[in-house]
Structure formats: structure tokens, C-alpha cells
Biopython code that builds the backbone (N, CA, C, O; Angstrom):
import numpy as np
from Bio.PDB.StructureBuilder import StructureBuilder

atoms = [
    (1, "MET", "N", (-12.403, -16.503, -10.529)),
    (1, "MET", "CA", (-13.159, -15.318, -10.881)),
    (1, "MET", "C", (-13.768, -14.676, -9.646)),
    (1, "MET", "O", (-13.837, -13.453, -9.525)),
    (2, "LYS", "N", (-14.208, -15.531, -8.733)),
    (2, "LYS", "CA", (-14.816, -15.031, -7.505)),
    (2, "LYS", "C", (-13.794, -14.266, -6.664)),
    (2, "LYS", "O", (-14.107, -13.217, -6.100)),
    (3, "VAL", "N", (-12.588, -14.787, -6.585)),
    (3, "VAL", "CA", (-11.538, -14.126, -5.809)),
    (3, "VAL", "C", (-11.188, -12.774, -6.425)),
    (3, "VAL", "O", (-10.980, -11.793, -5.711)),
    (4, "MET", "N", (-11.125, -12.730, -7.740)),
    (4, "MET", "CA", (-10.802, -11.484, -8.430)),
    (4, "MET", "C", (-11.877, -10.430, -8.200)),
    (4, "MET", "O", (-11.565, -9.257, -7.996)),
    (5, "SER", "N", (-13.128, -10.837, -8.231)),
    (5, "SER", "CA", (-14.205, -9.871, -7.997)),
    (5, "SER", "C", (-14.189, -9.353, -6.561)),
    (5, "SER", "O", (-14.449, -8.173, -6.328)),
    (6, "VAL", "N", (-13.889, -10.215, -5.606)),
    (6, "VAL", "CA", (-13.780, -9.769, -4.211)),
    (6, "VAL", "C", (-12.615, -8.802, -4.064)),
    (6, "VAL", "O", (-12.736, -7.782, -3.385)),
    (7, "PHE", "N", (-11.488, -9.115, -4.695)),
    (7, "PHE", "CA", (-10.333, -8.229, -4.650)),
    (7, "PHE", "C", (-10.663, -6.854, -5.230)),
    (7, "PHE", "O", (-10.338, -5.830, -4.629)),
    (8, "LEU", "N", (-11.304, -6.831, -6.390)),
    (8, "LEU", "CA", (-11.661, -5.554, -7.014)),
    (8, "LEU", "C", (-12.650, -4.770, -6.168)),
    (8, "LEU", "O", (-12.550, -3.547, -6.068)),
    (9, "PHE", "N", (-13.608, -5.464, -5.556)),
    (9, "PHE", "CA", (-14.576, -4.800, -4.685)),
    (9, "PHE", "C", (-13.887, -4.144, -3.493)),
    (9, "PHE", "O", (-14.161, -2.987, -3.172)),
    (10, "ILE", "N", (-12.997, -4.879, -2.841)),
    (10, "ILE", "CA", (-12.274, -4.321, -1.686)),
    (10, "ILE", "C", (-11.353, -3.198, -2.127)),
    (10, "ILE", "O", (-11.214, -2.205, -1.413)),
    (11, "PHE", "N", (-10.723, -3.331, -3.284)),
    (11, "PHE", "CA", (-9.844, -2.297, -3.813)),
    (11, "PHE", "C", (-10.601, -0.989, -4.033)),
    (11, "PHE", "O", (-10.133, 0.081, -3.642)),
    (12, "VAL", "N", (-11.768, -1.081, -4.657)),
    (12, "VAL", "CA", (-12.578, 0.117, -4.906)),
    (12, "VAL", "C", (-13.046, 0.731, -3.593)),
    (12, "VAL", "O", (-13.035, 1.953, -3.451)),
    (13, "LEU", "N", (-13.456, -0.090, -2.635)),
    (13, "LEU", "CA", (-13.877, 0.432, -1.330)),
    (13, "LEU", "C", (-12.735, 1.155, -0.619)),
    (13, "LEU", "O", (-12.948, 2.205, -0.013)),
    (14, "MET", "N", (-11.525, 0.597, -0.692)),
    (14, "MET", "CA", (-10.395, 1.230, -0.026)),
    (14, "MET", "C", (-10.032, 2.559, -0.691)),
    (14, "MET", "O", (-9.635, 3.501, -0.006)),
    (15, "ILE", "N", (-10.163, 2.643, -2.001)),
    (15, "ILE", "CA", (-9.922, 3.912, -2.694)),
    (15, "ILE", "C", (-10.946, 4.940, -2.249)),
    (15, "ILE", "O", (-10.603, 6.096, -2.003)),
    (16, "MET", "N", (-12.208, 4.524, -2.144)),
    (16, "MET", "CA", (-13.257, 5.448, -1.710)),
    (16, "MET", "C", (-13.029, 5.926, -0.278)),
    (16, "MET", "O", (-13.237, 7.101, 0.024)),
    (17, "VAL", "N", (-12.604, 5.027, 0.600)),
    (17, "VAL", "CA", (-12.319, 5.404, 1.990)),
    (17, "VAL", "C", (-11.160, 6.388, 2.043)),
    (17, "VAL", "O", (-11.210, 7.374, 2.778)),
    (18, "ASN", "N", (-10.113, 6.121, 1.263)),
    (18, "ASN", "CA", (-8.951, 6.994, 1.249)),
    (18, "ASN", "C", (-9.319, 8.402, 0.775)),
    (18, "ASN", "O", (-8.917, 9.387, 1.394)),
    (19, "ILE", "N", (-10.067, 8.500, -0.296)),
    (19, "ILE", "CA", (-10.469, 9.811, -0.821)),
    (19, "ILE", "C", (-11.395, 10.514, 0.157)),
    (19, "ILE", "O", (-11.266, 11.719, 0.373)),
    (20, "SER", "N", (-12.329, 9.776, 0.753)),
    (20, "SER", "CA", (-13.257, 10.415, 1.694)),
    (20, "SER", "C", (-12.545, 10.908, 2.948)),
    (20, "SER", "O", (-12.932, 11.933, 3.509)),
    (21, "MET", "N", (-11.516, 10.204, 3.396)),
    (21, "MET", "CA", (-10.762, 10.675, 4.564)),
    (21, "MET", "C", (-9.985, 11.946, 4.225)),
    (21, "MET", "O", (-9.912, 12.861, 5.045)),
    (22, "ASP", "N", (-9.410, 12.011, 3.036)),
    (22, "ASP", "CA", (-8.712, 13.223, 2.620)),
    (22, "ASP", "C", (-9.681, 14.396, 2.502)),
    (22, "ASP", "O", (-9.355, 15.515, 2.900)),
    (23, "LEU", "N", (-10.860, 14.145, 1.962)),
    (23, "LEU", "CA", (-11.858, 15.207, 1.856)),
    (23, "LEU", "C", (-12.360, 15.636, 3.227)),
    (23, "LEU", "O", (-12.671, 16.809, 3.430)),
    (24, "ALA", "N", (-12.442, 14.701, 4.173)),
    (24, "ALA", "CA", (-12.932, 15.016, 5.516)),
    (24, "ALA", "C", (-11.971, 15.926, 6.285)),
    (24, "ALA", "O", (-12.406, 16.697, 7.141)),
    (25, "ILE", "N", (-10.674, 15.844, 5.992)),
    (25, "ILE", "CA", (-9.729, 16.704, 6.704)),
    (25, "ILE", "C", (-9.536, 18.044, 6.008)),
    (25, "ILE", "O", (-8.729, 18.866, 6.442)),
    (26, "GLY", "N", (-10.283, 18.260, 4.922)),
    (26, "GLY", "CA", (-10.279, 19.572, 4.304)),
    (26, "GLY", "C", (-9.446, 19.714, 3.049)),
    (26, "GLY", "O", (-9.248, 20.832, 2.574)),
    (27, "MET", "N", (-8.957, 18.632, 2.502)),
    (27, "MET", "CA", (-8.193, 18.718, 1.260)),
    (27, "MET", "C", (-9.145, 18.896, 0.085)),
    (27, "MET", "O", (-10.321, 18.536, 0.154)),
    (28, "SER", "N", (-8.621, 19.451, -0.976)),
    (28, "SER", "CA", (-9.425, 19.557, -2.192)),
    (28, "SER", "C", (-9.445, 18.198, -2.884)),
    (28, "SER", "O", (-8.660, 17.309, -2.556)),
    (29, "LEU", "N", (-10.339, 18.052, -3.830)),
    (29, "LEU", "CA", (-10.466, 16.780, -4.540)),
    (29, "LEU", "C", (-9.213, 16.469, -5.360)),
    (29, "LEU", "O", (-8.814, 15.309, -5.470)),
    (30, "THR", "N", (-8.593, 17.504, -5.935)),
    (30, "THR", "CA", (-7.365, 17.259, -6.708)),
    (30, "THR", "C", (-6.232, 16.798, -5.804)),
    (30, "THR", "O", (-5.446, 15.935, -6.195)),
    (31, "ASN", "N", (-6.134, 17.360, -4.594)),
    (31, "ASN", "CA", (-5.105, 16.909, -3.657)),
    (31, "ASN", "C", (-5.379, 15.485, -3.184)),
    (31, "ASN", "O", (-4.451, 14.698, -3.001)),
    (32, "ALA", "N", (-6.646, 15.158, -2.987)),
    (32, "ALA", "CA", (-6.995, 13.799, -2.564)),
    (32, "ALA", "C", (-6.596, 12.788, -3.633)),
    (32, "ALA", "O", (-6.048, 11.733, -3.312)),
    (33, "PHE", "N", (-6.864, 13.098, -4.901)),
    (33, "PHE", "CA", (-6.455, 12.189, -5.978)),
    (33, "PHE", "C", (-4.937, 12.158, -6.117)),
    (33, "PHE", "O", (-4.372, 11.114, -6.446)),
    (34, "SER", "N", (-4.275, 13.272, -5.875)),
    (34, "SER", "CA", (-2.816, 13.310, -5.935)),
    (34, "SER", "C", (-2.214, 12.416, -4.854)),
    (34, "SER", "O", (-1.264, 11.678, -5.112)),
    (35, "ASN", "N", (-2.767, 12.482, -3.646)),
    (35, "ASN", "CA", (-2.286, 11.621, -2.565)),
    (35, "ASN", "C", (-2.563, 10.157, -2.863)),
    (35, "ASN", "O", (-1.777, 9.288, -2.486)),
    (36, "LEU", "N", (-3.652, 9.881, -3.523)),
    (36, "LEU", "CA", (-3.996, 8.507, -3.870)),
    (36, "LEU", "C", (-3.070, 7.967, -4.951)),
    (36, "LEU", "O", (-2.635, 6.817, -4.884)),
    (37, "ALA", "N", (-2.772, 8.783, -5.935)),
    (37, "ALA", "CA", (-1.938, 8.342, -7.051)),
    (37, "ALA", "C", (-0.464, 8.266, -6.678)),
    (37, "ALA", "O", (0.267, 7.449, -7.236)),
    (38, "ASN", "N", (-0.024, 9.081, -5.769)),
    (38, "ASN", "CA", (1.403, 9.145, -5.412)),
    (38, "ASN", "C", (1.575, 9.083, -3.896)),
    (38, "ASN", "O", (1.865, 10.106, -3.275)),
    (39, "PRO", "N", (1.407, 7.919, -3.289)),
    (39, "PRO", "CA", (1.460, 7.835, -1.830)),
    (39, "PRO", "C", (2.838, 8.130, -1.252)),
    (39, "PRO", "O", (2.941, 8.539, -0.096)),
    (40, "PHE", "N", (3.891, 7.933, -2.026)),
    (40, "PHE", "CA", (5.221, 8.161, -1.488)),
    (40, "PHE", "C", (5.562, 9.648, -1.390)),
    (40, "PHE", "O", (6.535, 10.012, -0.729)),
    (41, "TRP", "N", (4.780, 10.508, -2.034)),
    (41, "TRP", "CA", (5.001, 11.941, -1.912)),
    (41, "TRP", "C", (4.602, 12.449, -0.533)),
    (41, "TRP", "O", (5.162, 13.437, -0.059)),
    (42, "VAL", "N", (3.660, 11.805, 0.111)),
    (42, "VAL", "CA", (3.128, 12.298, 1.381)),
    (42, "VAL", "C", (3.663, 11.525, 2.582)),
    (42, "VAL", "O", (3.236, 11.762, 3.712)),
    (43, "MET", "N", (4.596, 10.599, 2.346)),
    (43, "MET", "CA", (5.138, 9.808, 3.442)),
    (43, "MET", "C", (6.230, 10.582, 4.176)),
    (43, "MET", "O", (6.951, 11.390, 3.591)),
    (44, "GLU", "N", (6.327, 10.306, 5.478)),
    (44, "GLU", "CA", (7.388, 10.903, 6.281)),
    (44, "GLU", "C", (8.520, 9.898, 6.429)),
    (44, "GLU", "O", (8.415, 8.762, 5.968)),
    (45, "LYS", "N", (9.594, 10.318, 7.070)),
    (45, "LYS", "CA", (10.785, 9.467, 7.173)),
    (45, "LYS", "C", (10.497, 8.165, 7.910)),
    (45, "LYS", "O", (10.972, 7.106, 7.501)),
    (46, "GLY", "N", (9.727, 8.231, 8.987)),
    (46, "GLY", "CA", (9.397, 7.016, 9.738)),
    (46, "GLY", "C", (8.608, 6.017, 8.921)),
    (46, "GLY", "O", (8.800, 4.808, 9.049)),
    (47, "GLU", "N", (7.726, 6.519, 8.086)),
    (47, "GLU", "CA", (6.942, 5.639, 7.230)),
    (47, "GLU", "C", (7.814, 4.991, 6.162)),
    (47, "GLU", "O", (7.612, 3.825, 5.822)),
    (48, "PHE", "N", (8.779, 5.732, 5.631)),
    (48, "PHE", "CA", (9.714, 5.149, 4.670)),
    (48, "PHE", "C", (10.512, 4.024, 5.322)),
    (48, "PHE", "O", (10.744, 2.987, 4.699)),
    (49, "VAL", "N", (10.930, 4.220, 6.561)),
    (49, "VAL", "CA", (11.694, 3.191, 7.273)),
    (49, "VAL", "C", (10.853, 1.930, 7.416)),
    (49, "VAL", "O", (11.358, 0.825, 7.214)),
    (50, "ILE", "N", (9.590, 2.078, 7.758)),
    (50, "ILE", "CA", (8.717, 0.919, 7.915)),
    (50, "ILE", "C", (8.525, 0.199, 6.588)),
    (50, "ILE", "O", (8.565, -1.031, 6.549)),
    (51, "VAL", "N", (8.318, 0.932, 5.506)),
    (51, "VAL", "CA", (8.140, 0.307, 4.190)),
    (51, "VAL", "C", (9.400, -0.455, 3.787)),
    (51, "VAL", "O", (9.316, -1.587, 3.310)),
    (52, "VAL", "N", (10.553, 0.153, 3.976)),
    (52, "VAL", "CA", (11.813, -0.520, 3.627)),
    (52, "VAL", "C", (12.006, -1.757, 4.495)),
    (52, "VAL", "O", (12.464, -2.789, 4.004)),
    (53, "PHE", "N", (11.665, -1.669, 5.775)),
    (53, "PHE", "CA", (11.787, -2.811, 6.681)),
    (53, "PHE", "C", (10.882, -3.955, 6.240)),
    (53, "PHE", "O", (11.312, -5.109, 6.228)),
    (54, "LEU", "N", (9.643, -3.658, 5.878)),
    (54, "LEU", "CA", (8.719, -4.706, 5.442)),
    (54, "LEU", "C", (9.174, -5.343, 4.129)),
    (54, "LEU", "O", (9.060, -6.557, 3.960)),
    (55, "ILE", "N", (9.682, -4.543, 3.209)),
    (55, "ILE", "CA", (10.199, -5.101, 1.958)),
    (55, "ILE", "C", (11.416, -5.969, 2.230)),
    (55, "ILE", "O", (11.567, -7.027, 1.620)),
    (56, "ALA", "N", (12.285, -5.539, 3.138)),
    (56, "ALA", "CA", (13.470, -6.337, 3.486)),
    (56, "ALA", "C", (13.064, -7.669, 4.113)),
    (56, "ALA", "O", (13.690, -8.694, 3.845)),
    (57, "ILE", "N", (12.031, -7.663, 4.937)),
    (57, "ILE", "CA", (11.549, -8.917, 5.524)),
    (57, "ILE", "C", (11.051, -9.861, 4.441)),
    (57, "ILE", "O", (11.348, -11.055, 4.475)),
    (58, "MET", "N", (10.294, -9.335, 3.475)),
    (58, "MET", "CA", (9.778, -10.189, 2.401)),
    (58, "MET", "C", (10.912, -10.775, 1.565)),
    (58, "MET", "O", (10.876, -11.956, 1.220)),
    (59, "VAL", "N", (11.902, -9.976, 1.240)),
    (59, "VAL", "CA", (13.027, -10.461, 0.441)),
    (59, "VAL", "C", (13.840, -11.479, 1.233)),
    (59, "VAL", "O", (14.230, -12.515, 0.693)),
    (60, "ALA", "N", (14.095, -11.198, 2.492)),
    (60, "ALA", "CA", (14.876, -12.115, 3.322)),
    (60, "ALA", "C", (14.153, -13.443, 3.503)),
    (60, "ALA", "O", (14.788, -14.496, 3.532)),
    (61, "GLN", "N", (12.839, -13.400, 3.623)),
    (61, "GLN", "CA", (12.063, -14.628, 3.760)),
    (61, "GLN", "C", (12.167, -15.483, 2.503)),
    (61, "GLN", "O", (12.308, -16.702, 2.599)),
    (62, "GLN", "N", (12.100, -14.865, 1.331)),
    (62, "GLN", "CA", (12.218, -15.624, 0.092)),
    (62, "GLN", "C", (13.624, -16.219, -0.065)),
    (62, "GLN", "O", (13.767, -17.352, -0.525)),
    (63, "ILE", "N", (14.648, -15.469, 0.312)),
    (63, "ILE", "CA", (16.023, -15.979, 0.253)),
    (63, "ILE", "C", (16.188, -17.151, 1.212)),
    (63, "ILE", "O", (16.821, -18.151, 0.873)),
    (64, "PHE", "N", (15.618, -17.030, 2.412)),
    (64, "PHE", "CA", (15.697, -18.108, 3.398)),
    (64, "PHE", "C", (15.026, -19.375, 2.884)),
    (64, "PHE", "O", (15.584, -20.465, 3.013)),
    (65, "PHE", "N", (13.834, -19.245, 2.301)),
    (65, "PHE", "CA", (13.140, -20.413, 1.773)),
    (65, "PHE", "C", (13.895, -21.026, 0.594)),
    (65, "PHE", "O", (13.916, -22.248, 0.447)),
    (66, "PHE", "N", (14.515, -20.195, -0.246)),
    (66, "PHE", "CA", (15.301, -20.707, -1.365)),
    (66, "PHE", "C", (16.493, -21.504, -0.870)),
    (66, "PHE", "O", (16.776, -22.587, -1.381)),
    (67, "ILE", "N", (17.198, -20.966, 0.134)),
    (67, "ILE", "CA", (18.366, -21.657, 0.669)),
    (67, "ILE", "C", (17.940, -22.949, 1.363)),
    (67, "ILE", "O", (18.600, -23.978, 1.218)),
    (68, "LYS", "N", (16.849, -22.901, 2.109)),
    (68, "LYS", "CA", (16.368, -24.080, 2.803)),
    (68, "LYS", "C", (15.926, -25.152, 1.807)),
    (68, "LYS", "O", (16.148, -26.339, 2.047)),
    (69, "LYS", "N", (15.307, -24.756, 0.698)),
    (69, "LYS", "CA", (14.843, -25.710, -0.300)),
    (69, "LYS", "C", (16.000, -26.347, -1.063)),
    (69, "LYS", "O", (15.928, -27.515, -1.444)),
    (70, "SER", "N", (17.066, -25.580, -1.287)),
    (70, "SER", "CA", (18.207, -26.107, -2.052)),
    (70, "SER", "C", (19.045, -27.087, -1.233)),
    (70, "SER", "O", (19.774, -27.890, -1.814)),
    (71, "ASN", "N", (18.965, -27.046, 0.079)),
    (71, "ASN", "CA", (19.751, -27.963, 0.909)),
    (71, "ASN", "C", (19.099, -29.284, 1.030)),
    (71, "ASN", "O", (19.629, -30.174, 1.695)),
]
sb = StructureBuilder()
sb.init_structure("model")
sb.init_model(0)
sb.init_chain("A")
sb.init_seg("    ")
for serial, (resi, resn, name, xyz) in enumerate(atoms, 1):
    if name == "N":
        sb.init_residue(resn, " ", resi, " ")
    sb.init_atom(name, np.array(xyz, "f"), 0.0, 1.0, " ", f" {name:<3s}", serial, name[0])
structure = sb.get_structure()
């Protein structure tokens, strides 16, 4: 329960930071919530490459551990 409450606290703080940064650069509140709800709409090509690379690393790591465990 303690871990869950810490997670929720950090989650709410990060949402507040994200919205406040969008408001600080001059976006409207609706645009800030739109960016928060749909982060992939505002990503550029380089950011997509990084996300795909990180997901590929996670999948490859799980496959490696599965193969290593089965041997």
C-alpha cells in the first residue's frame, strides 16, 4: 500500500509539472491537457526512434532471459 501511494503521489506531481511547463511556454489549458493525454501526437521522428529503440531493448532482454532460463 505504501508503494502504491508513493507511486500515485509521484504520478500526480509529474502530471502537474507537465501541465505547468506547457502553460509556461504559452499554451492554452486545453492544449496542455491534449499534450498530456496524447503524448505521441507531439513527438518528432527522433523521439519515435528512441521510444522504439527502448521498447526493442526491453523485448530483447526478456527474450534473452527466457532463452537463458530454458537452457
